[in-house]
C-alpha positions in Angstrom: 0.0 0.0 0.0 2.8 2.3 0.8 4.4 1.9 -2.6 1.2 2.7 -4.3 0.8 5.9 -2.3 4.4 6.9 -3.1 3.7 6.3 -6.8 0.6 8.5 -6.6 2.5 11.3 -4.8 5.0 11.3 -7.6 2.4 11.7 -10.4 -0.3 13.7 -8.6 -3.6 12.5 -7.2 -6.1 11.1 -9.8 -9.5 11.0 -8.1 -11.3 9.5 -11.1 -10.8 5.6 -11.2 -11.7 5.5 -14.9 -9.2 8.2 -15.7 -6.6 6.3 -13.6 -7.1 3.1 -15.6 -6.9 5.1 -18.8 -3.6 6.8 -17.8 -2.1 3.5 -16.7 -3.1 1.8 -19.9 -1.6 4.6 -22.1 1.5 4.9 -20.0 2.1 1.2 -20.3 1.7 1.5 -24.0 4.1 4.4 -24.2 6.6 2.5 -22.1 6.4 -0.5 -24.5 7.0 1.9 -27.5 10.0 3.4 -25.7 11.3 0.0 -24.8 11.1 -1.1 -28.5 12.9 2.1 -29.6 15.7 1.5 -27.1 16.0 -2.1 -28.1 16.6 -1.1 -31.7 19.1 1.6 -30.6 21.0 -0.8 -28.3 21.2 -3.4 -31.1 22.6 -0.8 -33.5 25.2 0.9 -31.2 26.8 -1.6 -28.8 29.3 0.1 -26.4 32.9 -0.8 -26.7 33.9 -3.4 -24.1 36.7 -2.8 -21.6 39.8 -4.9 -21.7 40.0 -7.4 -18.9 43.2 -8.6 -17.2 43.9 -11.3 -14.6 41.5 -13.6 -16.5 42.7 -17.0 -15.4 40.1 -19.7 -14.6 40.3 -19.2 -10.8 41.0 -15.5 -10.8 38.7 -12.4 -10.4 39.3 -10.4 -13.6 40.1 -6.7 -13.5 39.2 -3.7 -15.6 40.6 -0.2 -16.0 39.2 2.6 -13.9 38.9 5.1 -16.8 42.0 7.2 -17.3 43.5 6.7 -13.8 45.7 3.7 -14.5 44.0 1.8 -11.6 42.7 -1.8 -12.2 39.6 -2.8 -10.3 38.1 -6.2 -9.6 35.0 -6.7 -11.8 32.8 -6.7 -8.8 33.1 -4.6 -5.7 31.7 -5.0 -2.2 28.8 -2.7 -1.4 29.0 -0.8 1.9 25.3 -0.5 2.9 24.6 -4.2 3.3 27.9 -4.7 5.2 26.4 -2.6 8.0 23.3 -4.7 8.2 24.9 -8.0 9.1 24.5 -9.4 12.6 27.9 -8.3 14.0 31.2 -6.6 13.2 32.8 -10.1 13.3 30.6 -11.3 10.5 31.3 -8.1 8.5 35.1 -8.6 9.1 34.9 -12.2 7.8 33.1 -11.1 4.6 35.7 -8.4 4.0 38.6 -10.6 4.6 37.3 -13.4 2.4 36.5 -10.9 -0.4 40.1 -9.5 -0.3 41.6 -13.0 -0.2 39.6 -13.9 -3.2 40.8 -10.9 -5.2 38.1 -8.3 -4.6 39.8 -4.9 -4.3 37.0 -2.3 -4.6 35.1 -1.4 -1.4 32.1 1.0 -1.5 30.6 3.0 1.4 28.9 6.3 2.3 29.0 8.7 5.2 25.3 8.1 6.0 25.1 4.3 5.6 23.5 2.8 8.7 24.3 6.1 10.6 28.0 5.5 10.2 28.1 1.8 11.2 29.0 0.7 7.7 32.1 2.9 7.6 33.1 1.9 11.2 32.8 -1.8 10.5 34.6 -1.6 7.2 37.4 0.5 8.8 37.8 -2.1 11.5 37.9 -5.0 9.0 40.5 -3.2 6.9 43.1 -2.9 9.7 46.3 -4.3 8.3 44.8 -4.7 4.9 44.2 -1.1 3.8 46.9 -1.2 1.2 45.2 -4.2 -0.6 42.0 -2.3 -1.5 40.7 0.6 -3.5 38.5 2.4 -0.9 35.6 4.6 -1.8 33.1 6.4 0.3 30.5 9.1 -0.5 29.9 12.6 0.8 26.3 13.2 1.7 25.7 17.0 1.7 22.5 16.7 -0.4 22.8 20.4 -1.3 24.7 21.7 1.7 28.0 23.4 1.2 31.7 22.8 1.3 32.1 23.1 5.0 29.6 20.3 5.7 31.4 18.2 3.1 34.8 18.7 4.6 33.5 17.8 8.1 31.9 14.6 6.7 35.3 13.8 5.1 37.1 14.0 8.4 34.4 11.8 10.0 34.6 9.2 7.2 38.4 9.1 7.4 38.2 8.5 11.2 35.6 5.8 10.9 37.4 4.1 8.1 40.7 4.4 10.0 42.7 5.8 7.1 44.4 9.0 6.2 43.1 9.1 2.6 40.3 7.8 0.3 41.0 6.4 -3.1 37.7 7.7 -4.4 35.2 10.3 -2.9 31.9 10.6 -4.6 28.9 12.9 -4.3 26.1 10.7 -3.0 22.6 10.3 -4.4 22.3 13.0 -7.1 18.6 12.4 -7.7 16.8 15.7 -7.5 16.5 18.0 -10.6 18.1 20.9 -8.7 21.0 18.9 -7.3 23.5 19.8 -10.1 22.9 23.5 -9.5 23.3 23.0 -5.7 26.4 21.0 -6.0 28.1 23.4 -8.5 27.0 26.6 -6.7 29.7 28.8 -5.1 30.7 27.2 -1.8 29.1 23.9 -2.8 30.3 20.3 -2.5 32.2 20.4 -5.8 34.6 22.9 -4.2 35.1 20.4 -1.4 36.2 17.8 -4.0 38.9 20.1 -5.2 40.0 21.0 -1.7 40.2 17.4 -0.6 42.4 16.5 -3.5 44.6 19.5 -2.9 45.0 18.3 0.7 46.0 14.8 -0.4 43.1 13.2 1.4 41.3 12.1 -1.8 42.9 10.7 -5.0 39.9 10.6 -7.3 36.3 12.1 -7.3 33.0 11.3 -8.8 29.2 11.2 -8.2 26.4 8.7 -7.9 22.6 8.6 -8.5 19.8 6.2 -9.3 16.8 8.3 -10.3 17.0 9.6 -13.9 19.6 9.7 -16.6 18.7 13.3 -17.3 20.1 14.4 -13.9 23.4 12.5 -14.6 23.6 14.3 -17.9 23.0 17.7 -16.2 25.9 16.9 -13.8 28.2 16.0 -16.8 27.1 19.1 -18.6 29.1 21.2 -16.1 32.2 19.8 -17.8 33.9 19.1 -14.4 36.7 16.5 -14.7 35.0 13.7 -12.7 37.0 10.5 -12.6 34.0 8.2 -12.0 30.2 8.2 -12.5 28.1 5.6 -10.6 24.7 4.5 -11.9 22.2 1.6 -11.9 23.0 -0.8 -14.8 21.2 -4.1 -15.4 19.2 -5.9 -18.0 16.0 -4.0 -17.2 17.7 -0.6 -17.3 18.6 -1.3 -20.9 15.0 -0.5 -22.0 13.6 1.7 -19.1 14.7 5.2 -18.4 18.1 3.8 -19.5 21.4 4.9 -18.0 23.0 2.3 -20.2 21.7 3.9 -23.4 21.9 7.6 -22.3 24.7 8.1 -19.7 27.2 5.3 -20.3 28.1 6.4 -23.8 28.7 9.9 -22.6 30.9 8.7 -19.7 32.9 6.6 -22.1 33.3 9.6 -24.5 34.7 11.7 -21.7 37.2 9.1 -20.6 35.6 8.7 -17.2 35.0 5.4 -15.5 31.5 4.0 -15.0 30.7 2.2 -11.8 27.6 -0.1 -12.0 25.2 -0.8 -9.2 21.7 -2.5 -8.7 22.6 -5.4 -11.0 19.7 -7.4 -9.5 17.1 -4.5 -9.6 17.9 -3.2 -6.1 15.8 -5.8 -4.1 16.1 -9.0 -6.1 12.5 -9.0 -7.3 13.4 -10.1 -10.8 15.0 -13.2 -9.3 12.0 -13.9 -7.1 9.7 -13.8 -10.1 11.9 -16.0 -12.1 12.5 -13.5 -14.8 16.2 -13.8 -14.8 18.8 -15.9 -12.9 21.5 -14.5 -10.6 24.1 -15.7 -13.1 22.4 -13.9 -16.1 21.9 -10.7 -14.1 25.4 -10.5 -12.9 27.1 -11.6 -16.1 25.1 -9.0 -18.0 26.1 -6.2 -15.6 29.8 -7.3 -15.6 29.8 -7.5 -19.4 29.0 -3.8 -19.7 31.9 -1.3 -20.1 32.1 -0.6 -16.4 35.2 -0.7 -14.2 33.3 -2.6 -11.5 29.8 -3.8 -10.6 29.1 -3.0 -6.9 27.1 -5.7 -5.2 25.4 -5.7 -1.8 26.8 -8.6 0.2 25.0 -9.4 3.4 26.3 -13.0 4.0 29.2 -15.2 3.2 26.8 -17.3 1.1 26.0 -14.4 -1.2 29.7 -13.5 -1.4 30.6 -17.1 -2.4 27.8 -17.1 -5.0 29.1 -13.9 -6.6 32.7 -15.0 -6.5 31.7 -18.2 -8.4 30.1 -16.1 -11.2 33.0 -13.6 -11.4 35.9 -16.1 -11.4 37.2 -16.5 -14.9 34.2 -14.5 -16.2 33.4 -15.0 -19.9 31.6 -11.8 -20.8 28.3 -12.1 -22.7 28.4 -11.4 -26.4 26.6 -8.4 -27.7 24.0 -10.8 -29.2 23.5 -12.5 -25.8 23.0 -9.1 -24.1 20.6 -8.0 -26.7 18.6 -11.2 -26.4 18.4 -10.7 -22.6 17.3 -7.1 -22.9 14.6 -8.1 -25.4 13.4 -10.9 -23.0 13.2 -8.4 -20.1 11.7 -5.4 -22.0 8.0 -6.2 -21.3 8.7 -6.6 -17.6 10.8 -3.5 -17.5 8.4 -1.1 -19.3 6.5 0.3 -16.2 9.5 0.5 -13.8 8.1 -1.9 -11.2 11.4 -3.8 -11.2 13.5 -0.6 -10.8 11.7 1.1 -8.0 14.7 3.3 -7.3 13.7 5.1 -10.5 9.9 4.9 -10.4 9.2 5.4 -6.7 10.5 7.0 -3.6 11.5 3.8 -1.9 15.3 4.2 -2.4 15.4 7.9 -1.7 17.4 8.4 1.5 15.9 10.3 4.4 19.0 12.6 4.8 18.5 13.8 1.2 14.7 14.0 1.6 15.1 16.2 4.6 17.6 18.6 2.9 15.1 19.0 0.0 12.2 19.7 2.3 10.4 16.3 2.0 9.0 14.0 4.7 11.1 11.0 5.7 10.0 7.7 4.4 8.3 6.6 7.7 6.1 9.7 7.7 4.7 9.3 4.2 1.0 8.6 4.1 0.0 5.0 3.6 
């Protein structure tokens, strides 16, 4: 019920049930037409793959991080889920097994689980910091440089390190975010200052809502090193980052980081639309430096490692076939709710933009 209310709040109240059915029918038809258009476009203009190294049968392959010269494991460990496991000991076991297996990209954010995700990762990385490429995100959500620099110090303390390999602007999902971030005294100035101080090597931004917002960020012509976005076999034909943002990122020599390879909550798997193997192989076959995966147990880690080891990327024909198979399910956005609903919009960002937190939304 909550999801339906959220969807209504996005599109405006429609008091007439007949009109609601009419709009739903026509929107679904429009979605199918757009999906067909994107399918034709994706078939005609496949993106150039990235060269993989470390490709032995028992190894985790690596790909280049844009123009930086860094090589990343083809899947990275997500920070949010790490802070949801039952204890710091379990989180540490997950991190250590991932590193030992060849995973070198670790994701996090200042606001994940009220700081616990960074704290647990920092504890797990003691004695192993030099083996990983460490990323966290700054969560100003429109606030300025001073807030960003304070968050940086807090993140460094929690992560028990003196520098980040990558610092990204988190959750660029509102249409005025680019203007806020690039305003005088905004967070982009903090990116520059952090690099000048030697506390950050590379910088980027993330978001999950709409390709148009990513393109507005890129339109400022700032030399980002990375751009993080949802990339999966449903995104290929629905409000598609793969079709609209990924080519621009490649053109600019930046590195793409993929996320939400299973649709954010795994619903496509529960409905039997795709398998884990298909979903992850598709995401890892795209020209992304790494695919960030939420790992909340050793079992999930082992599952993903088995798929990534010695990965044989999908051919362009295989990817096109999977997109086509998923297109009808993707057309209304119900399998990518981070785009089509409010469910994935964090409360810190909602507060800064003047919206109610998730738990206060009407049912």
